[in-house]
PDB file as gemmi writes it, atoms N, CA and C in Angstrom:
CRYST1    1.000    1.000    1.000  90.00  90.00  90.00 P 1                      
ATOM      1  N   MET A   1     -77.485  75.383 -17.789  1.00  0.00           N  
ATOM      2  CA  MET A   1     -77.001  76.462 -16.491  1.00  0.00           C  
ATOM      3  C   MET A   1     -76.125  75.516 -16.100  1.00  0.00           C  
ATOM      4  N   ALA A   2     -74.636  76.035 -15.073  1.00  0.00           N  
ATOM      5  CA  ALA A   2     -73.833  75.420 -14.654  1.00  0.00           C  
ATOM      6  C   ALA A   2     -73.863  76.391 -13.358  1.00  0.00           C  
ATOM      7  N   LYS A   3     -73.586  75.548 -12.225  1.00  0.00           N  
ATOM      8  CA  LYS A   3     -73.158  76.022 -11.036  1.00  0.00           C  
ATOM      9  C   LYS A   3     -71.531  76.528 -10.550  1.00  0.00           C  
ATOM     10  N   ILE A   4     -70.554  77.286 -10.738  1.00  0.00           N  
ATOM     11  CA  ILE A   4     -69.567  77.415 -11.187  1.00  0.00           C  
ATOM     12  C   ILE A   4     -68.979  78.046  -9.857  1.00  0.00           C  
ATOM     13  N   LEU A   5     -67.759  77.666  -9.552  1.00  0.00           N  
ATOM     14  CA  LEU A   5     -67.076  77.825  -8.655  1.00  0.00           C  
ATOM     15  C   LEU A   5     -65.174  78.443  -9.161  1.00  0.00           C  
ATOM     16  N   ILE A   6     -65.493  79.922  -9.512  1.00  0.00           N  
ATOM     17  CA  ILE A   6     -63.798  80.758  -9.322  1.00  0.00           C  
ATOM     18  C   ILE A   6     -63.040  80.243  -8.172  1.00  0.00           C  
ATOM     19  N   VAL A   7     -61.530  80.208  -9.113  1.00  0.00           N  
ATOM     20  CA  VAL A   7     -60.604  79.902  -7.354  1.00  0.00           C  
ATOM     21  C   VAL A   7     -59.526  80.729  -8.821  1.00  0.00           C  
ATOM     22  N   ASP A   8     -58.962  81.382  -8.055  1.00  0.00           N  
ATOM     23  CA  ASP A   8     -57.915  82.535  -8.623  1.00  0.00           C  
ATOM     24  C   ASP A   8     -57.811  83.724  -7.630  1.00  0.00           C  
ATOM     25  N   ASP A   9     -56.181  84.033  -6.876  1.00  0.00           N  
ATOM     26  CA  ASP A   9     -56.158  85.151  -6.584  1.00  0.00           C  
ATOM     27  C   ASP A   9     -55.974  86.493  -6.935  1.00  0.00           C  
ATOM     28  N   SER A  10     -55.661  86.610  -8.305  1.00  0.00           N  
ATOM     29  CA  SER A  10     -56.526  88.221  -9.210  1.00  0.00           C  
ATOM     30  C   SER A  10     -57.578  88.077  -9.368  1.00  0.00           C  
ATOM     31  N   LYS A  11     -57.961  89.366  -8.285  1.00  0.00           N  
ATOM     32  CA  LYS A  11     -59.334  90.043  -8.275  1.00  0.00           C  
ATOM     33  C   LYS A  11     -59.994  89.895  -9.680  1.00  0.00           C  
ATOM     34  N   THR A  12     -59.012  90.644 -10.767  1.00  0.00           N  
ATOM     35  CA  THR A  12     -59.642  91.299 -11.930  1.00  0.00           C  
ATOM     36  C   THR A  12     -59.692  89.762 -13.302  1.00  0.00           C  
ATOM     37  N   SER A  13     -58.740  88.656 -12.296  1.00  0.00           N  
ATOM     38  CA  SER A  13     -58.964  87.763 -13.374  1.00  0.00           C  
ATOM     39  C   SER A  13     -60.532  86.577 -13.292  1.00  0.00           C  
ATOM     40  N   ARG A  14     -60.871  87.048 -11.274  1.00  0.00           N  
ATOM     41  CA  ARG A  14     -62.314  86.616 -11.223  1.00  0.00           C  
ATOM     42  C   ARG A  14     -63.553  87.123 -11.556  1.00  0.00           C  
ATOM     43  N   LYS A  15     -62.997  88.739 -11.702  1.00  0.00           N  
ATOM     44  CA  LYS A  15     -64.002  89.222 -11.812  1.00  0.00           C  
ATOM     45  C   LYS A  15     -64.472  89.330 -13.886  1.00  0.00           C  
ATOM     46  N   ILE A  16     -63.329  88.974 -15.270  1.00  0.00           N  
ATOM     47  CA  ILE A  16     -63.730  88.774 -16.223  1.00  0.00           C  
ATOM     48  C   ILE A  16     -63.891  87.312 -15.805  1.00  0.00           C  
ATOM     49  N   LEU A  17     -63.791  86.397 -15.670  1.00  0.00           N  
ATOM     50  CA  LEU A  17     -64.570  85.151 -15.341  1.00  0.00           C  
ATOM     51  C   LEU A  17     -65.878  85.319 -15.463  1.00  0.00           C  
ATOM     52  N   ARG A  18     -66.194  86.392 -13.812  1.00  0.00           N  
ATOM     53  CA  ARG A  18     -67.406  86.126 -13.667  1.00  0.00           C  
ATOM     54  C   ARG A  18     -68.369  86.970 -14.691  1.00  0.00           C  
ATOM     55  N   ASN A  19     -68.100  87.848 -15.154  1.00  0.00           N  
ATOM     56  CA  ASN A  19     -68.527  88.373 -16.360  1.00  0.00           C  
ATOM     57  C   ASN A  19     -69.179  87.610 -17.208  1.00  0.00           C  
ATOM     58  N   ILE A  20     -67.919  87.192 -17.819  1.00  0.00           N  
ATOM     59  CA  ILE A  20     -68.035  86.158 -19.165  1.00  0.00           C  
ATOM     60  C   ILE A  20     -69.103  84.829 -19.263  1.00  0.00           C  
ATOM     61  N   LEU A  21     -68.552  84.443 -17.610  1.00  0.00           N  
ATOM     62  CA  LEU A  21     -70.350  83.178 -17.225  1.00  0.00           C  
ATOM     63  C   LEU A  21     -70.861  83.365 -17.157  1.00  0.00           C  
ATOM     64  N   THR A  22     -71.371  84.672 -16.594  1.00  0.00           N  
ATOM     65  CA  THR A  22     -73.054  84.997 -15.746  1.00  0.00           C  
ATOM     66  C   THR A  22     -73.382  85.537 -17.378  1.00  0.00           C  
ATOM     67  N   GLU A  23     -73.113  86.143 -18.331  1.00  0.00           N  
ATOM     68  CA  GLU A  23     -73.515  86.926 -19.514  1.00  0.00           C  
ATOM     69  C   GLU A  23     -74.079  85.779 -20.291  1.00  0.00           C  
ATOM     70  N   ASN A  24     -73.060  84.559 -20.021  1.00  0.00           N  
ATOM     71  CA  ASN A  24     -73.797  82.908 -20.676  1.00  0.00           C  
ATOM     72  C   ASN A  24     -74.353  81.881 -19.905  1.00  0.00           C  
ATOM     73  N   GLY A  25     -75.040  82.703 -19.019  1.00  0.00           N  
ATOM     74  CA  GLY A  25     -76.345  81.646 -18.360  1.00  0.00           C  
ATOM     75  C   GLY A  25     -76.089  81.059 -17.025  1.00  0.00           C  
ATOM     76  N   HIS A  26     -74.857  81.010 -16.951  1.00  0.00           N  
ATOM     77  CA  HIS A  26     -74.166  79.930 -15.666  1.00  0.00           C  
ATOM     78  C   HIS A  26     -74.565  80.941 -14.317  1.00  0.00           C  
ATOM     79  N   GLU A  27     -74.754  80.265 -13.566  1.00  0.00           N  
ATOM     80  CA  GLU A  27     -74.480  80.518 -11.936  1.00  0.00           C  
ATOM     81  C   GLU A  27     -73.067  80.806 -11.260  1.00  0.00           C  
ATOM     82  N   ILE A  28     -72.705  81.680 -10.479  1.00  0.00           N  
ATOM     83  CA  ILE A  28     -71.494  81.111 -10.150  1.00  0.00           C  
ATOM     84  C   ILE A  28     -71.566  81.409  -8.389  1.00  0.00           C  
ATOM     85  N   VAL A  29     -71.505  80.634  -7.934  1.00  0.00           N  
ATOM     86  CA  VAL A  29     -71.953  80.143  -6.854  1.00  0.00           C  
ATOM     87  C   VAL A  29     -71.118  80.650  -5.779  1.00  0.00           C  
ATOM     88  N   GLY A  30     -69.693  80.636  -6.047  1.00  0.00           N  
ATOM     89  CA  GLY A  30     -68.966  81.267  -5.160  1.00  0.00           C  
ATOM     90  C   GLY A  30     -67.247  81.451  -5.801  1.00  0.00           C  
ATOM     91  N   GLU A  31     -66.582  82.133  -5.037  1.00  0.00           N  
ATOM     92  CA  GLU A  31     -65.173  82.563  -4.937  1.00  0.00           C  
ATOM     93  C   GLU A  31     -63.946  82.046  -3.960  1.00  0.00           C  
ATOM     94  N   ALA A  32     -62.851  81.862  -4.920  1.00  0.00           N  
ATOM     95  CA  ALA A  32     -62.209  81.205  -3.674  1.00  0.00           C  
ATOM     96  C   ALA A  32     -60.911  82.375  -4.138  1.00  0.00           C  
ATOM     97  N   ILE A  33     -59.625  82.595  -3.271  1.00  0.00           N  
ATOM     98  CA  ILE A  33     -58.573  83.269  -3.670  1.00  0.00           C  
ATOM     99  C   ILE A  33     -57.275  82.293  -3.306  1.00  0.00           C  
ATOM    100  N   ASN A  34     -57.093  81.070  -2.720  1.00  0.00           N  
ATOM    101  CA  ASN A  34     -56.368  79.809  -2.824  1.00  0.00           C  
ATOM    102  C   ASN A  34     -56.865  78.937  -2.166  1.00  0.00           C  
ATOM    103  N   GLY A  35     -55.605  77.771  -2.763  1.00  0.00           N  
ATOM    104  CA  GLY A  35     -56.210  76.298  -3.089  1.00  0.00           C  
ATOM    105  C   GLY A  35     -56.916  75.840  -2.118  1.00  0.00           C  
ATOM    106  N   ILE A  36     -56.341  76.426  -0.272  1.00  0.00           N  
ATOM    107  CA  ILE A  36     -57.169  75.925   1.022  1.00  0.00           C  
ATOM    108  C   ILE A  36     -58.454  76.483   0.500  1.00  0.00           C  
ATOM    109  N   GLU A  37     -58.875  77.515   0.007  1.00  0.00           N  
ATOM    110  CA  GLU A  37     -59.991  78.127   0.163  1.00  0.00           C  
ATOM    111  C   GLU A  37     -60.844  77.744  -0.839  1.00  0.00           C  
ATOM    112  N   ALA A  38     -60.303  77.114  -1.998  1.00  0.00           N  
ATOM    113  CA  ALA A  38     -60.687  76.167  -2.965  1.00  0.00           C  
ATOM    114  C   ALA A  38     -61.582  74.862  -2.328  1.00  0.00           C  
ATOM    115  N   ILE A  39     -60.852  74.621  -1.626  1.00  0.00           N  
ATOM    116  CA  ILE A  39     -61.098  72.471  -1.224  1.00  0.00           C  
ATOM    117  C   ILE A  39     -62.728  73.146  -0.174  1.00  0.00           C  
ATOM    118  N   GLU A  40     -62.471  74.220   0.953  1.00  0.00           N  
ATOM    119  CA  GLU A  40     -63.614  74.585   1.380  1.00  0.00           C  
ATOM    120  C   GLU A  40     -64.608  74.873   0.401  1.00  0.00           C  
ATOM    121  N   LYS A  41     -64.748  75.513  -0.525  1.00  0.00           N  
ATOM    122  CA  LYS A  41     -65.354  75.920  -1.057  1.00  0.00           C  
ATOM    123  C   LYS A  41     -66.247  75.179  -1.500  1.00  0.00           C  
ATOM    124  N   PHE A  42     -65.506  74.122  -2.413  1.00  0.00           N  
ATOM    125  CA  PHE A  42     -66.000  73.043  -3.095  1.00  0.00           C  
ATOM    126  C   PHE A  42     -66.964  71.968  -1.828  1.00  0.00           C  
ATOM    127  N   SER A  43     -66.390  72.240  -1.066  1.00  0.00           N  
ATOM    128  CA  SER A  43     -66.986  71.163  -0.094  1.00  0.00           C  
ATOM    129  C   SER A  43     -68.244  71.377   0.116  1.00  0.00           C  
ATOM    130  N   GLU A  44     -68.271  72.688   0.450  1.00  0.00           N  
ATOM    131  CA  GLU A  44     -69.893  73.370   0.874  1.00  0.00           C  
ATOM    132  C   GLU A  44     -70.518  73.536  -0.201  1.00  0.00           C  
ATOM    133  N   LEU A  45     -69.869  73.765  -1.399  1.00  0.00           N  
ATOM    134  CA  LEU A  45     -71.080  74.724  -2.686  1.00  0.00           C  
ATOM    135  C   LEU A  45     -71.507  73.184  -3.458  1.00  0.00           C  
ATOM    136  N   LYS A  46     -70.795  72.438  -3.788  1.00  0.00           N  
ATOM    137  CA  LYS A  46     -70.921  71.429  -4.739  1.00  0.00           C  
ATOM    138  C   LYS A  46     -71.382  72.022  -5.782  1.00  0.00           C  
ATOM    139  N   PRO A  47     -70.417  72.767  -6.664  1.00  0.00           N  
ATOM    140  CA  PRO A  47     -70.052  73.253  -7.793  1.00  0.00           C  
ATOM    141  C   PRO A  47     -70.574  71.914  -9.244  1.00  0.00           C  
ATOM    142  N   ASP A  48     -70.964  72.733  -9.811  1.00  0.00           N  
ATOM    143  CA  ASP A  48     -70.935  71.656 -11.467  1.00  0.00           C  
ATOM    144  C   ASP A  48     -69.343  71.744 -11.797  1.00  0.00           C  
ATOM    145  N   LEU A  49     -68.931  72.978 -11.846  1.00  0.00           N  
ATOM    146  CA  LEU A  49     -67.685  73.152 -12.503  1.00  0.00           C  
ATOM    147  C   LEU A  49     -66.458  73.940 -11.531  1.00  0.00           C  
ATOM    148  N   THR A  50     -65.598  73.619 -11.472  1.00  0.00           N  
ATOM    149  CA  THR A  50     -64.516  74.763 -10.332  1.00  0.00           C  
ATOM    150  C   THR A  50     -63.544  74.761 -11.410  1.00  0.00           C  
ATOM    151  N   THR A  51     -63.491  76.124 -12.148  1.00  0.00           N  
ATOM    152  CA  THR A  51     -62.341  77.056 -12.674  1.00  0.00           C  
ATOM    153  C   THR A  51     -60.997  77.279 -11.597  1.00  0.00           C  
ATOM    154  N   MET A  52     -59.883  76.534 -11.787  1.00  0.00           N  
ATOM    155  CA  MET A  52     -58.966  76.693 -10.636  1.00  0.00           C  
ATOM    156  C   MET A  52     -57.446  77.387 -11.151  1.00  0.00           C  
ATOM    157  N   ASP A  53     -57.210  78.707 -10.831  1.00  0.00           N  
ATOM    158  CA  ASP A  53     -55.767  79.310 -11.185  1.00  0.00           C  
ATOM    159  C   ASP A  53     -54.621  77.943 -11.006  1.00  0.00           C  
ATOM    160  N   ILE A  54     -53.788  77.944 -11.684  1.00  0.00           N  
ATOM    161  CA  ILE A  54     -52.737  76.773 -11.175  1.00  0.00           C  
ATOM    162  C   ILE A  54     -52.034  77.426  -9.868  1.00  0.00           C  
ATOM    163  N   THR A  55     -51.326  78.923 -10.070  1.00  0.00           N  
ATOM    164  CA  THR A  55     -50.197  79.303  -9.564  1.00  0.00           C  
ATOM    165  C   THR A  55     -51.040  80.351  -8.540  1.00  0.00           C  
ATOM    166  N   MET A  56     -50.757  80.466  -7.151  1.00  0.00           N  
ATOM    167  CA  MET A  56     -51.729  80.621  -5.779  1.00  0.00           C  
ATOM    168  C   MET A  56     -51.206  80.757  -4.903  1.00  0.00           C  
ATOM    169  N   PRO A  57     -51.414  81.944  -3.841  1.00  0.00           N  
ATOM    170  CA  PRO A  57     -50.236  81.642  -2.540  1.00  0.00           C  
ATOM    171  C   PRO A  57     -50.950  80.550  -1.643  1.00  0.00           C  
ATOM    172  N   VAL A  58     -50.285  80.619  -0.647  1.00  0.00           N  
ATOM    173  CA  VAL A  58     -50.921  79.259   0.479  1.00  0.00           C  
ATOM    174  C   VAL A  58     -51.022  77.701  -0.008  1.00  0.00           C  
ATOM    175  N   MET A  59     -52.058  77.468  -1.010  1.00  0.00           N  
ATOM    176  CA  MET A  59     -51.480  76.414  -1.577  1.00  0.00           C  
ATOM    177  C   MET A  59     -52.049  76.599  -3.343  1.00  0.00           C  
ATOM    178  N   ASP A  60     -51.309  75.866  -3.944  1.00  0.00           N  
ATOM    179  CA  ASP A  60     -51.453  76.220  -5.286  1.00  0.00           C  
ATOM    180  C   ASP A  60     -52.723  75.040  -5.667  1.00  0.00           C  
ATOM    181  N   GLY A  61     -52.901  75.907  -7.796  1.00  0.00           N  
ATOM    182  CA  GLY A  61     -54.097  74.826  -7.835  1.00  0.00           C  
ATOM    183  C   GLY A  61     -53.995  73.236  -8.273  1.00  0.00           C  
ATOM    184  N   LEU A  62     -52.595  73.460  -8.448  1.00  0.00           N  
ATOM    185  CA  LEU A  62     -52.483  71.655  -8.480  1.00  0.00           C  
ATOM    186  C   LEU A  62     -52.896  70.911  -7.326  1.00  0.00           C  
ATOM    187  N   GLN A  63     -52.195  71.520  -5.965  1.00  0.00           N  
ATOM    188  CA  GLN A  63     -52.296  70.921  -4.987  1.00  0.00           C  
ATOM    189  C   GLN A  63     -53.947  70.437  -4.427  1.00  0.00           C  
ATOM    190  N   SER A  64     -54.577  71.947  -4.578  1.00  0.00           N  
ATOM    191  CA  SER A  64     -55.833  71.573  -4.493  1.00  0.00           C  
ATOM    192  C   SER A  64     -56.729  71.188  -5.597  1.00  0.00           C  
ATOM    193  N   LEU A  65     -56.383  71.109  -6.927  1.00  0.00           N  
ATOM    194  CA  LEU A  65     -56.884  70.028  -7.421  1.00  0.00           C  
ATOM    195  C   LEU A  65     -57.364  68.785  -7.377  1.00  0.00           C  
ATOM    196  N   LYS A  66     -55.496  68.108  -6.708  1.00  0.00           N  
ATOM    197  CA  LYS A  66     -55.499  66.652  -6.126  1.00  0.00           C  
ATOM    198  C   LYS A  66     -56.540  66.278  -4.826  1.00  0.00           C  
ATOM    199  N   LYS A  67     -56.786  67.327  -3.801  1.00  0.00           N  
ATOM    200  CA  LYS A  67     -57.951  67.163  -2.967  1.00  0.00           C  
ATOM    201  C   LYS A  67     -59.174  66.981  -3.322  1.00  0.00           C  
ATOM    202  N   ILE A  68     -59.648  68.105  -4.239  1.00  0.00           N  
ATOM    203  CA  ILE A  68     -60.708  67.883  -4.754  1.00  0.00           C  
ATOM    204  C   ILE A  68     -61.176  66.581  -5.323  1.00  0.00           C  
ATOM    205  N   ILE A  69     -60.013  66.258  -6.324  1.00  0.00           N  
ATOM    206  CA  ILE A  69     -60.480  64.796  -6.966  1.00  0.00           C  
ATOM    207  C   ILE A  69     -60.455  63.974  -5.994  1.00  0.00           C  
ATOM    208  N   GLU A  70     -59.671  64.009  -5.042  1.00  0.00           N  
ATOM    209  CA  GLU A  70     -59.745  62.994  -4.099  1.00  0.00           C  
ATOM    210  C   GLU A  70     -61.292  63.264  -3.497  1.00  0.00           C  
ATOM    211  N   LEU A  71     -61.506  64.068  -2.847  1.00  0.00           N  
ATOM    212  CA  LEU A  71     -63.261  64.121  -2.353  1.00  0.00           C  
ATOM    213  C   LEU A  71     -64.503  63.469  -3.072  1.00  0.00           C  
ATOM    214  N   ASP A  72     -63.443  64.396  -4.834  1.00  0.00           N  
ATOM    215  CA  ASP A  72     -64.880  63.860  -5.471  1.00  0.00           C  
ATOM    216  C   ASP A  72     -64.340  63.316  -7.138  1.00  0.00           C  
ATOM    217  N   LYS A  73     -64.207  62.077  -7.196  1.00  0.00           N  
ATOM    218  CA  LYS A  73     -63.796  61.644  -8.078  1.00  0.00           C  
ATOM    219  C   LYS A  73     -64.230  62.254  -9.716  1.00  0.00           C  
ATOM    220  N   ASN A  74     -65.199  62.388  -9.583  1.00  0.00           N  
ATOM    221  CA  ASN A  74     -65.928  62.883 -11.020  1.00  0.00           C  
ATOM    222  C   ASN A  74     -66.038  64.578 -11.318  1.00  0.00           C  
ATOM    223  N   ALA A  75     -65.525  65.275 -10.043  1.00  0.00           N  
ATOM    224  CA  ALA A  75     -64.997  66.689 -10.050  1.00  0.00           C  
ATOM    225  C   ALA A  75     -64.946  67.252 -11.649  1.00  0.00           C  
ATOM    226  N   LYS A  76     -65.600  68.417 -11.994  1.00  0.00           N  
ATOM    227  CA  LYS A  76     -64.872  68.955 -13.163  1.00  0.00           C  
ATOM    228  C   LYS A  76     -64.165  69.981 -13.267  1.00  0.00           C  
ATOM    229  N   VAL A  77     -62.667  70.150 -13.135  1.00  0.00           N  
ATOM    230  CA  VAL A  77     -61.831  71.474 -12.766  1.00  0.00           C  
ATOM    231  C   VAL A  77     -61.056  71.594 -14.193  1.00  0.00           C  
ATOM    232  N   ILE A  78     -61.335  72.627 -14.604  1.00  0.00           N  
ATOM    233  CA  ILE A  78     -60.814  73.197 -15.313  1.00  0.00           C  
ATOM    234  C   ILE A  78     -59.585  73.964 -14.918  1.00  0.00           C  
ATOM    235  N   MET A  79     -58.315  73.794 -15.439  1.00  0.00           N  
ATOM    236  CA  MET A  79     -56.915  74.789 -15.089  1.00  0.00           C  
ATOM    237  C   MET A  79     -57.339  76.392 -15.613  1.00  0.00           C  
ATOM    238  N   VAL A  80     -56.682  77.228 -15.038  1.00  0.00           N  
ATOM    239  CA  VAL A  80     -56.265  78.402 -15.561  1.00  0.00           C  
ATOM    240  C   VAL A  80     -55.076  79.000 -15.534  1.00  0.00           C  
ATOM    241  N   THR A  81     -54.151  79.099 -16.431  1.00  0.00           N  
ATOM    242  CA  THR A  81     -52.975  78.885 -16.676  1.00  0.00           C  
ATOM    243  C   THR A  81     -52.262  79.842 -17.616  1.00  0.00           C  
ATOM    244  N   ALA A  82     -50.879  80.467 -17.269  1.00  0.00           N  
ATOM    245  CA  ALA A  82     -50.421  81.927 -17.667  1.00  0.00           C  
ATOM    246  C   ALA A  82     -50.150  80.847 -19.253  1.00  0.00           C  
ATOM    247  N   ALA A  83     -49.041  81.825 -20.063  1.00  0.00           N  
ATOM    248  CA  ALA A  83     -48.847  81.019 -21.225  1.00  0.00           C  
ATOM    249  C   ALA A  83     -47.353  80.835 -20.849  1.00  0.00           C  
ATOM    250  N   GLY A  84     -46.864  79.228 -21.110  1.00  0.00           N  
ATOM    251  CA  GLY A  84     -45.670  78.716 -20.608  1.00  0.00           C  
ATOM    252  C   GLY A  84     -45.619  78.045 -19.442  1.00  0.00           C  
ATOM    253  N   GLN A  85     -46.558  77.350 -18.834  1.00  0.00           N  
ATOM    254  CA  GLN A  85     -47.065  76.399 -17.352  1.00  0.00           C  
ATOM    255  C   GLN A  85     -47.082  75.290 -18.539  1.00  0.00           C  
ATOM    256  N   LYS A  86     -46.504  74.332 -19.035  1.00  0.00           N  
ATOM    257  CA  LYS A  86     -47.067  73.089 -20.264  1.00  0.00           C  
ATOM    258  C   LYS A  86     -46.131  72.229 -18.790  1.00  0.00           C  
ATOM    259  N   THR A  87     -44.848  72.165 -18.117  1.00  0.00           N  
ATOM    260  CA  THR A  87     -44.904  70.802 -17.366  1.00  0.00           C  
ATOM    261  C   THR A  87     -46.625  70.861 -16.066  1.00  0.00           C  
ATOM    262  N   LYS A  88     -46.476  72.120 -15.919  1.00  0.00           N  
ATOM    263  CA  LYS A  88     -47.814  72.180 -14.773  1.00  0.00           C  
ATOM    264  C   LYS A  88     -48.831  71.750 -15.132  1.00  0.00           C  
ATOM    265  N   MET A  89     -49.472  71.877 -16.526  1.00  0.00           N  
ATOM    266  CA  MET A  89     -50.315  71.384 -17.361  1.00  0.00           C  
ATOM    267  C   MET A  89     -50.442  69.812 -17.497  1.00  0.00           C  
ATOM    268  N   VAL A  90     -49.201  69.222 -17.799  1.00  0.00           N  
ATOM    269  CA  VAL A  90     -49.192  68.101 -18.140  1.00  0.00           C  
ATOM    270  C   VAL A  90     -49.791  67.429 -16.580  1.00  0.00           C  
ATOM    271  N   ASP A  91     -48.565  67.370 -15.558  1.00  0.00           N  
ATOM    272  CA  ASP A  91     -49.387  67.300 -13.906  1.00  0.00           C  
ATOM    273  C   ASP A  91     -50.857  67.776 -13.840  1.00  0.00           C  
ATOM    274  N   ALA A  92     -51.249  68.650 -14.036  1.00  0.00           N  
ATOM    275  CA  ALA A  92     -52.589  68.830 -14.182  1.00  0.00           C  
ATOM    276  C   ALA A  92     -53.639  67.655 -14.329  1.00  0.00           C  
ATOM    277  N   VAL A  93     -53.190  67.488 -15.498  1.00  0.00           N  
ATOM    278  CA  VAL A  93     -53.813  66.547 -16.294  1.00  0.00           C  
ATOM    279  C   VAL A  93     -53.990  64.580 -15.490  1.00  0.00           C  
ATOM    280  N   LYS A  94     -52.616  64.915 -14.917  1.00  0.00           N  
ATOM    281  CA  LYS A  94     -51.953  63.604 -14.393  1.00  0.00           C  
ATOM    282  C   LYS A  94     -53.129  63.645 -13.134  1.00  0.00           C  
ATOM    283  N   TYR A  95     -53.744  64.689 -12.441  1.00  0.00           N  
ATOM    284  CA  TYR A  95     -54.166  64.267 -11.513  1.00  0.00           C  
ATOM    285  C   TYR A  95     -55.242  65.170 -11.201  1.00  0.00           C  
ATOM    286  N   GLY A  96     -56.226  65.014 -13.151  1.00  0.00           N  
ATOM    287  CA  GLY A  96     -57.749  65.025 -12.575  1.00  0.00           C  
ATOM    288  C   GLY A  96     -58.360  65.841 -13.964  1.00  0.00           C  
ATOM    289  N   ALA A  97     -57.626  66.799 -13.938  1.00  0.00           N  
ATOM    290  CA  ALA A  97     -58.289  68.534 -14.680  1.00  0.00           C  
ATOM    291  C   ALA A  97     -59.021  67.786 -15.834  1.00  0.00           C  
ATOM    292  N   ALA A  98     -60.085  68.847 -16.137  1.00  0.00           N  
ATOM    293  CA  ALA A  98     -60.703  68.143 -16.477  1.00  0.00           C  
ATOM    294  C   ALA A  98     -60.416  69.099 -18.922  1.00  0.00           C  
ATOM    295  N   GLU A  99     -59.905  70.322 -18.048  1.00  0.00           N  
ATOM    296  CA  GLU A  99     -59.667  70.366 -19.238  1.00  0.00           C  
ATOM    297  C   GLU A  99     -59.176  72.151 -18.984  1.00  0.00           C  
ATOM    298  N   PHE A 100     -58.753  72.894 -19.788  1.00  0.00           N  
ATOM    299  CA  PHE A 100     -57.324  74.487 -19.623  1.00  0.00           C  
ATOM    300  C   PHE A 100     -57.959  75.388 -20.192  1.00  0.00           C  
ATOM    301  N   LEU A 101     -57.680  76.798 -19.941  1.00  0.00           N  
ATOM    302  CA  LEU A 101     -57.920  77.881 -19.875  1.00  0.00           C  
ATOM    303  C   LEU A 101     -56.665  78.788 -19.616  1.00  0.00           C  
ATOM    304  N   THR A 102     -56.615  79.248 -20.920  1.00  0.00           N  
ATOM    305  CA  THR A 102     -55.160  80.184 -20.965  1.00  0.00           C  
ATOM    306  C   THR A 102     -55.500  81.734 -20.562  1.00  0.00           C  
ATOM    307  N   LYS A 103     -54.558  82.381 -19.977  1.00  0.00           N  
ATOM    308  CA  LYS A 103     -54.780  83.782 -20.245  1.00  0.00           C  
ATOM    309  C   LYS A 103     -54.101  84.389 -20.533  1.00  0.00           C  
ATOM    310  N   PRO A 104     -54.419  85.274 -21.564  1.00  0.00           N  
ATOM    311  CA  PRO A 104     -55.630  86.351 -20.859  1.00  0.00           C  
ATOM    312  C   PRO A 104     -56.852  85.559 -22.050  1.00  0.00           C  
ATOM    313  N   PHE A 105     -57.730  85.914 -20.951  1.00  0.00           N  
ATOM    314  CA  PHE A 105     -58.983  84.999 -21.166  1.00  0.00           C  
ATOM    315  C   PHE A 105     -59.796  85.876 -22.442  1.00  0.00           C  
ATOM    316  N   GLU A 106     -59.861  84.435 -23.478  1.00  0.00           N  
ATOM    317  CA  GLU A 106     -61.115  84.912 -24.500  1.00  0.00           C  
ATOM    318  C   GLU A 106     -62.538  84.196 -23.744  1.00  0.00           C  
ATOM    319  N   ALA A 107     -63.239  85.218 -24.415  1.00  0.00           N  
ATOM    320  CA  ALA A 107     -65.110  84.887 -23.690  1.00  0.00           C  
ATOM    321  C   ALA A 107     -65.276  83.415 -24.697  1.00  0.00           C  
ATOM    322  N   SER A 108     -64.952  83.434 -26.435  1.00  0.00           N  
ATOM    323  CA  SER A 108     -65.493  82.542 -27.017  1.00  0.00           C  
ATOM    324  C   SER A 108     -64.648  81.133 -26.575  1.00  0.00           C  
ATOM    325  N   GLN A 109     -63.422  81.054 -26.328  1.00  0.00           N  
ATOM    326  CA  GLN A 109     -62.558  80.288 -25.913  1.00  0.00           C  
ATOM    327  C   GLN A 109     -62.844  79.657 -24.871  1.00  0.00           C  
ATOM    328  N   ILE A 110     -63.800  80.239 -23.490  1.00  0.00           N  
ATOM    329  CA  ILE A 110     -64.233  80.113 -22.462  1.00  0.00           C  
ATOM    330  C   ILE A 110     -65.243  78.990 -22.664  1.00  0.00           C  
ATOM    331  N   ILE A 111     -66.111  79.896 -23.114  1.00  0.00           N  
ATOM    332  CA  ILE A 111     -67.706  78.936 -22.993  1.00  0.00           C  
ATOM    333  C   ILE A 111     -67.715  77.722 -24.333  1.00  0.00           C  
ATOM    334  N   GLU A 112     -66.763  77.786 -25.238  1.00  0.00           N  
ATOM    335  CA  GLU A 112     -66.599  76.557 -25.747  1.00  0.00           C  
ATOM    336  C   GLU A 112     -66.096  75.382 -24.793  1.00  0.00           C  
ATOM    337  N   ILE A 113     -65.150  75.336 -23.807  1.00  0.00           N  
ATOM    338  CA  ILE A 113     -64.445  74.953 -23.311  1.00  0.00           C  
ATOM    339  C   ILE A 113     -65.430  74.050 -21.965  1.00  0.00           C  
ATOM    340  N   ILE A 114     -65.930  75.416 -21.365  1.00  0.00           N  
ATOM    341  CA  ILE A 114     -67.045  74.838 -20.366  1.00  0.00           C  
ATOM    342  C   ILE A 114     -68.058  73.941 -21.330  1.00  0.00           C  
ATOM    343  N   ASP A 115     -68.429  74.338 -21.692  1.00  0.00           N  
ATOM    344  CA  ASP A 115     -69.597  73.540 -22.864  1.00  0.00           C  
ATOM    345  C   ASP A 115     -69.073  72.252 -23.133  1.00  0.00           C  
ATOM    346  N   ARG A 116     -67.901  72.005 -23.212  1.00  0.00           N  
ATOM    347  CA  ARG A 116     -67.401  70.417 -23.382  1.00  0.00           C  
ATOM    348  C   ARG A 116     -67.358  70.033 -22.076  1.00  0.00           C  
ATOM    349  N   VAL A 117     -66.735  70.498 -21.413  1.00  0.00           N  
ATOM    350  CA  VAL A 117     -66.364  70.021 -20.459  1.00  0.00           C  
ATOM    351  C   VAL A 117     -68.113  69.229 -19.455  1.00  0.00           C  
ATOM    352  N   LEU A 118     -68.770  70.321 -19.410  1.00  0.00           N  
ATOM    353  CA  LEU A 118     -70.596  70.210 -18.697  1.00  0.00           C  
ATOM    354  C   LEU A 118     -70.969  68.855 -19.847  1.00  0.00           C  
TER     355      LEU A 118                                                      
END                                                                             
């Protein structure tokens, strides 16, 4: 069981992820709706894994990922992306992302990726 922080400005996306992850035995320790909140919650909660939406208001997922990796170079961050964001995915890998999830979510794909990263 992993402690997971979910970062997504979409309430629906957070709910879907939370349901899939809790059904598979993981604990959701927190949720954030933008990159600034993500950094604060990451520092406070020290999750085993963070799911990070790339496109968010205030501070996007890429900027937030960079800051989180600065705080903890071993942080495990899985970027969540809509189809067609290839260039952002390349940047995310450069900044230290562990893996990617694409929307719309598929439960089996999410669990497989999380198990691989952990």
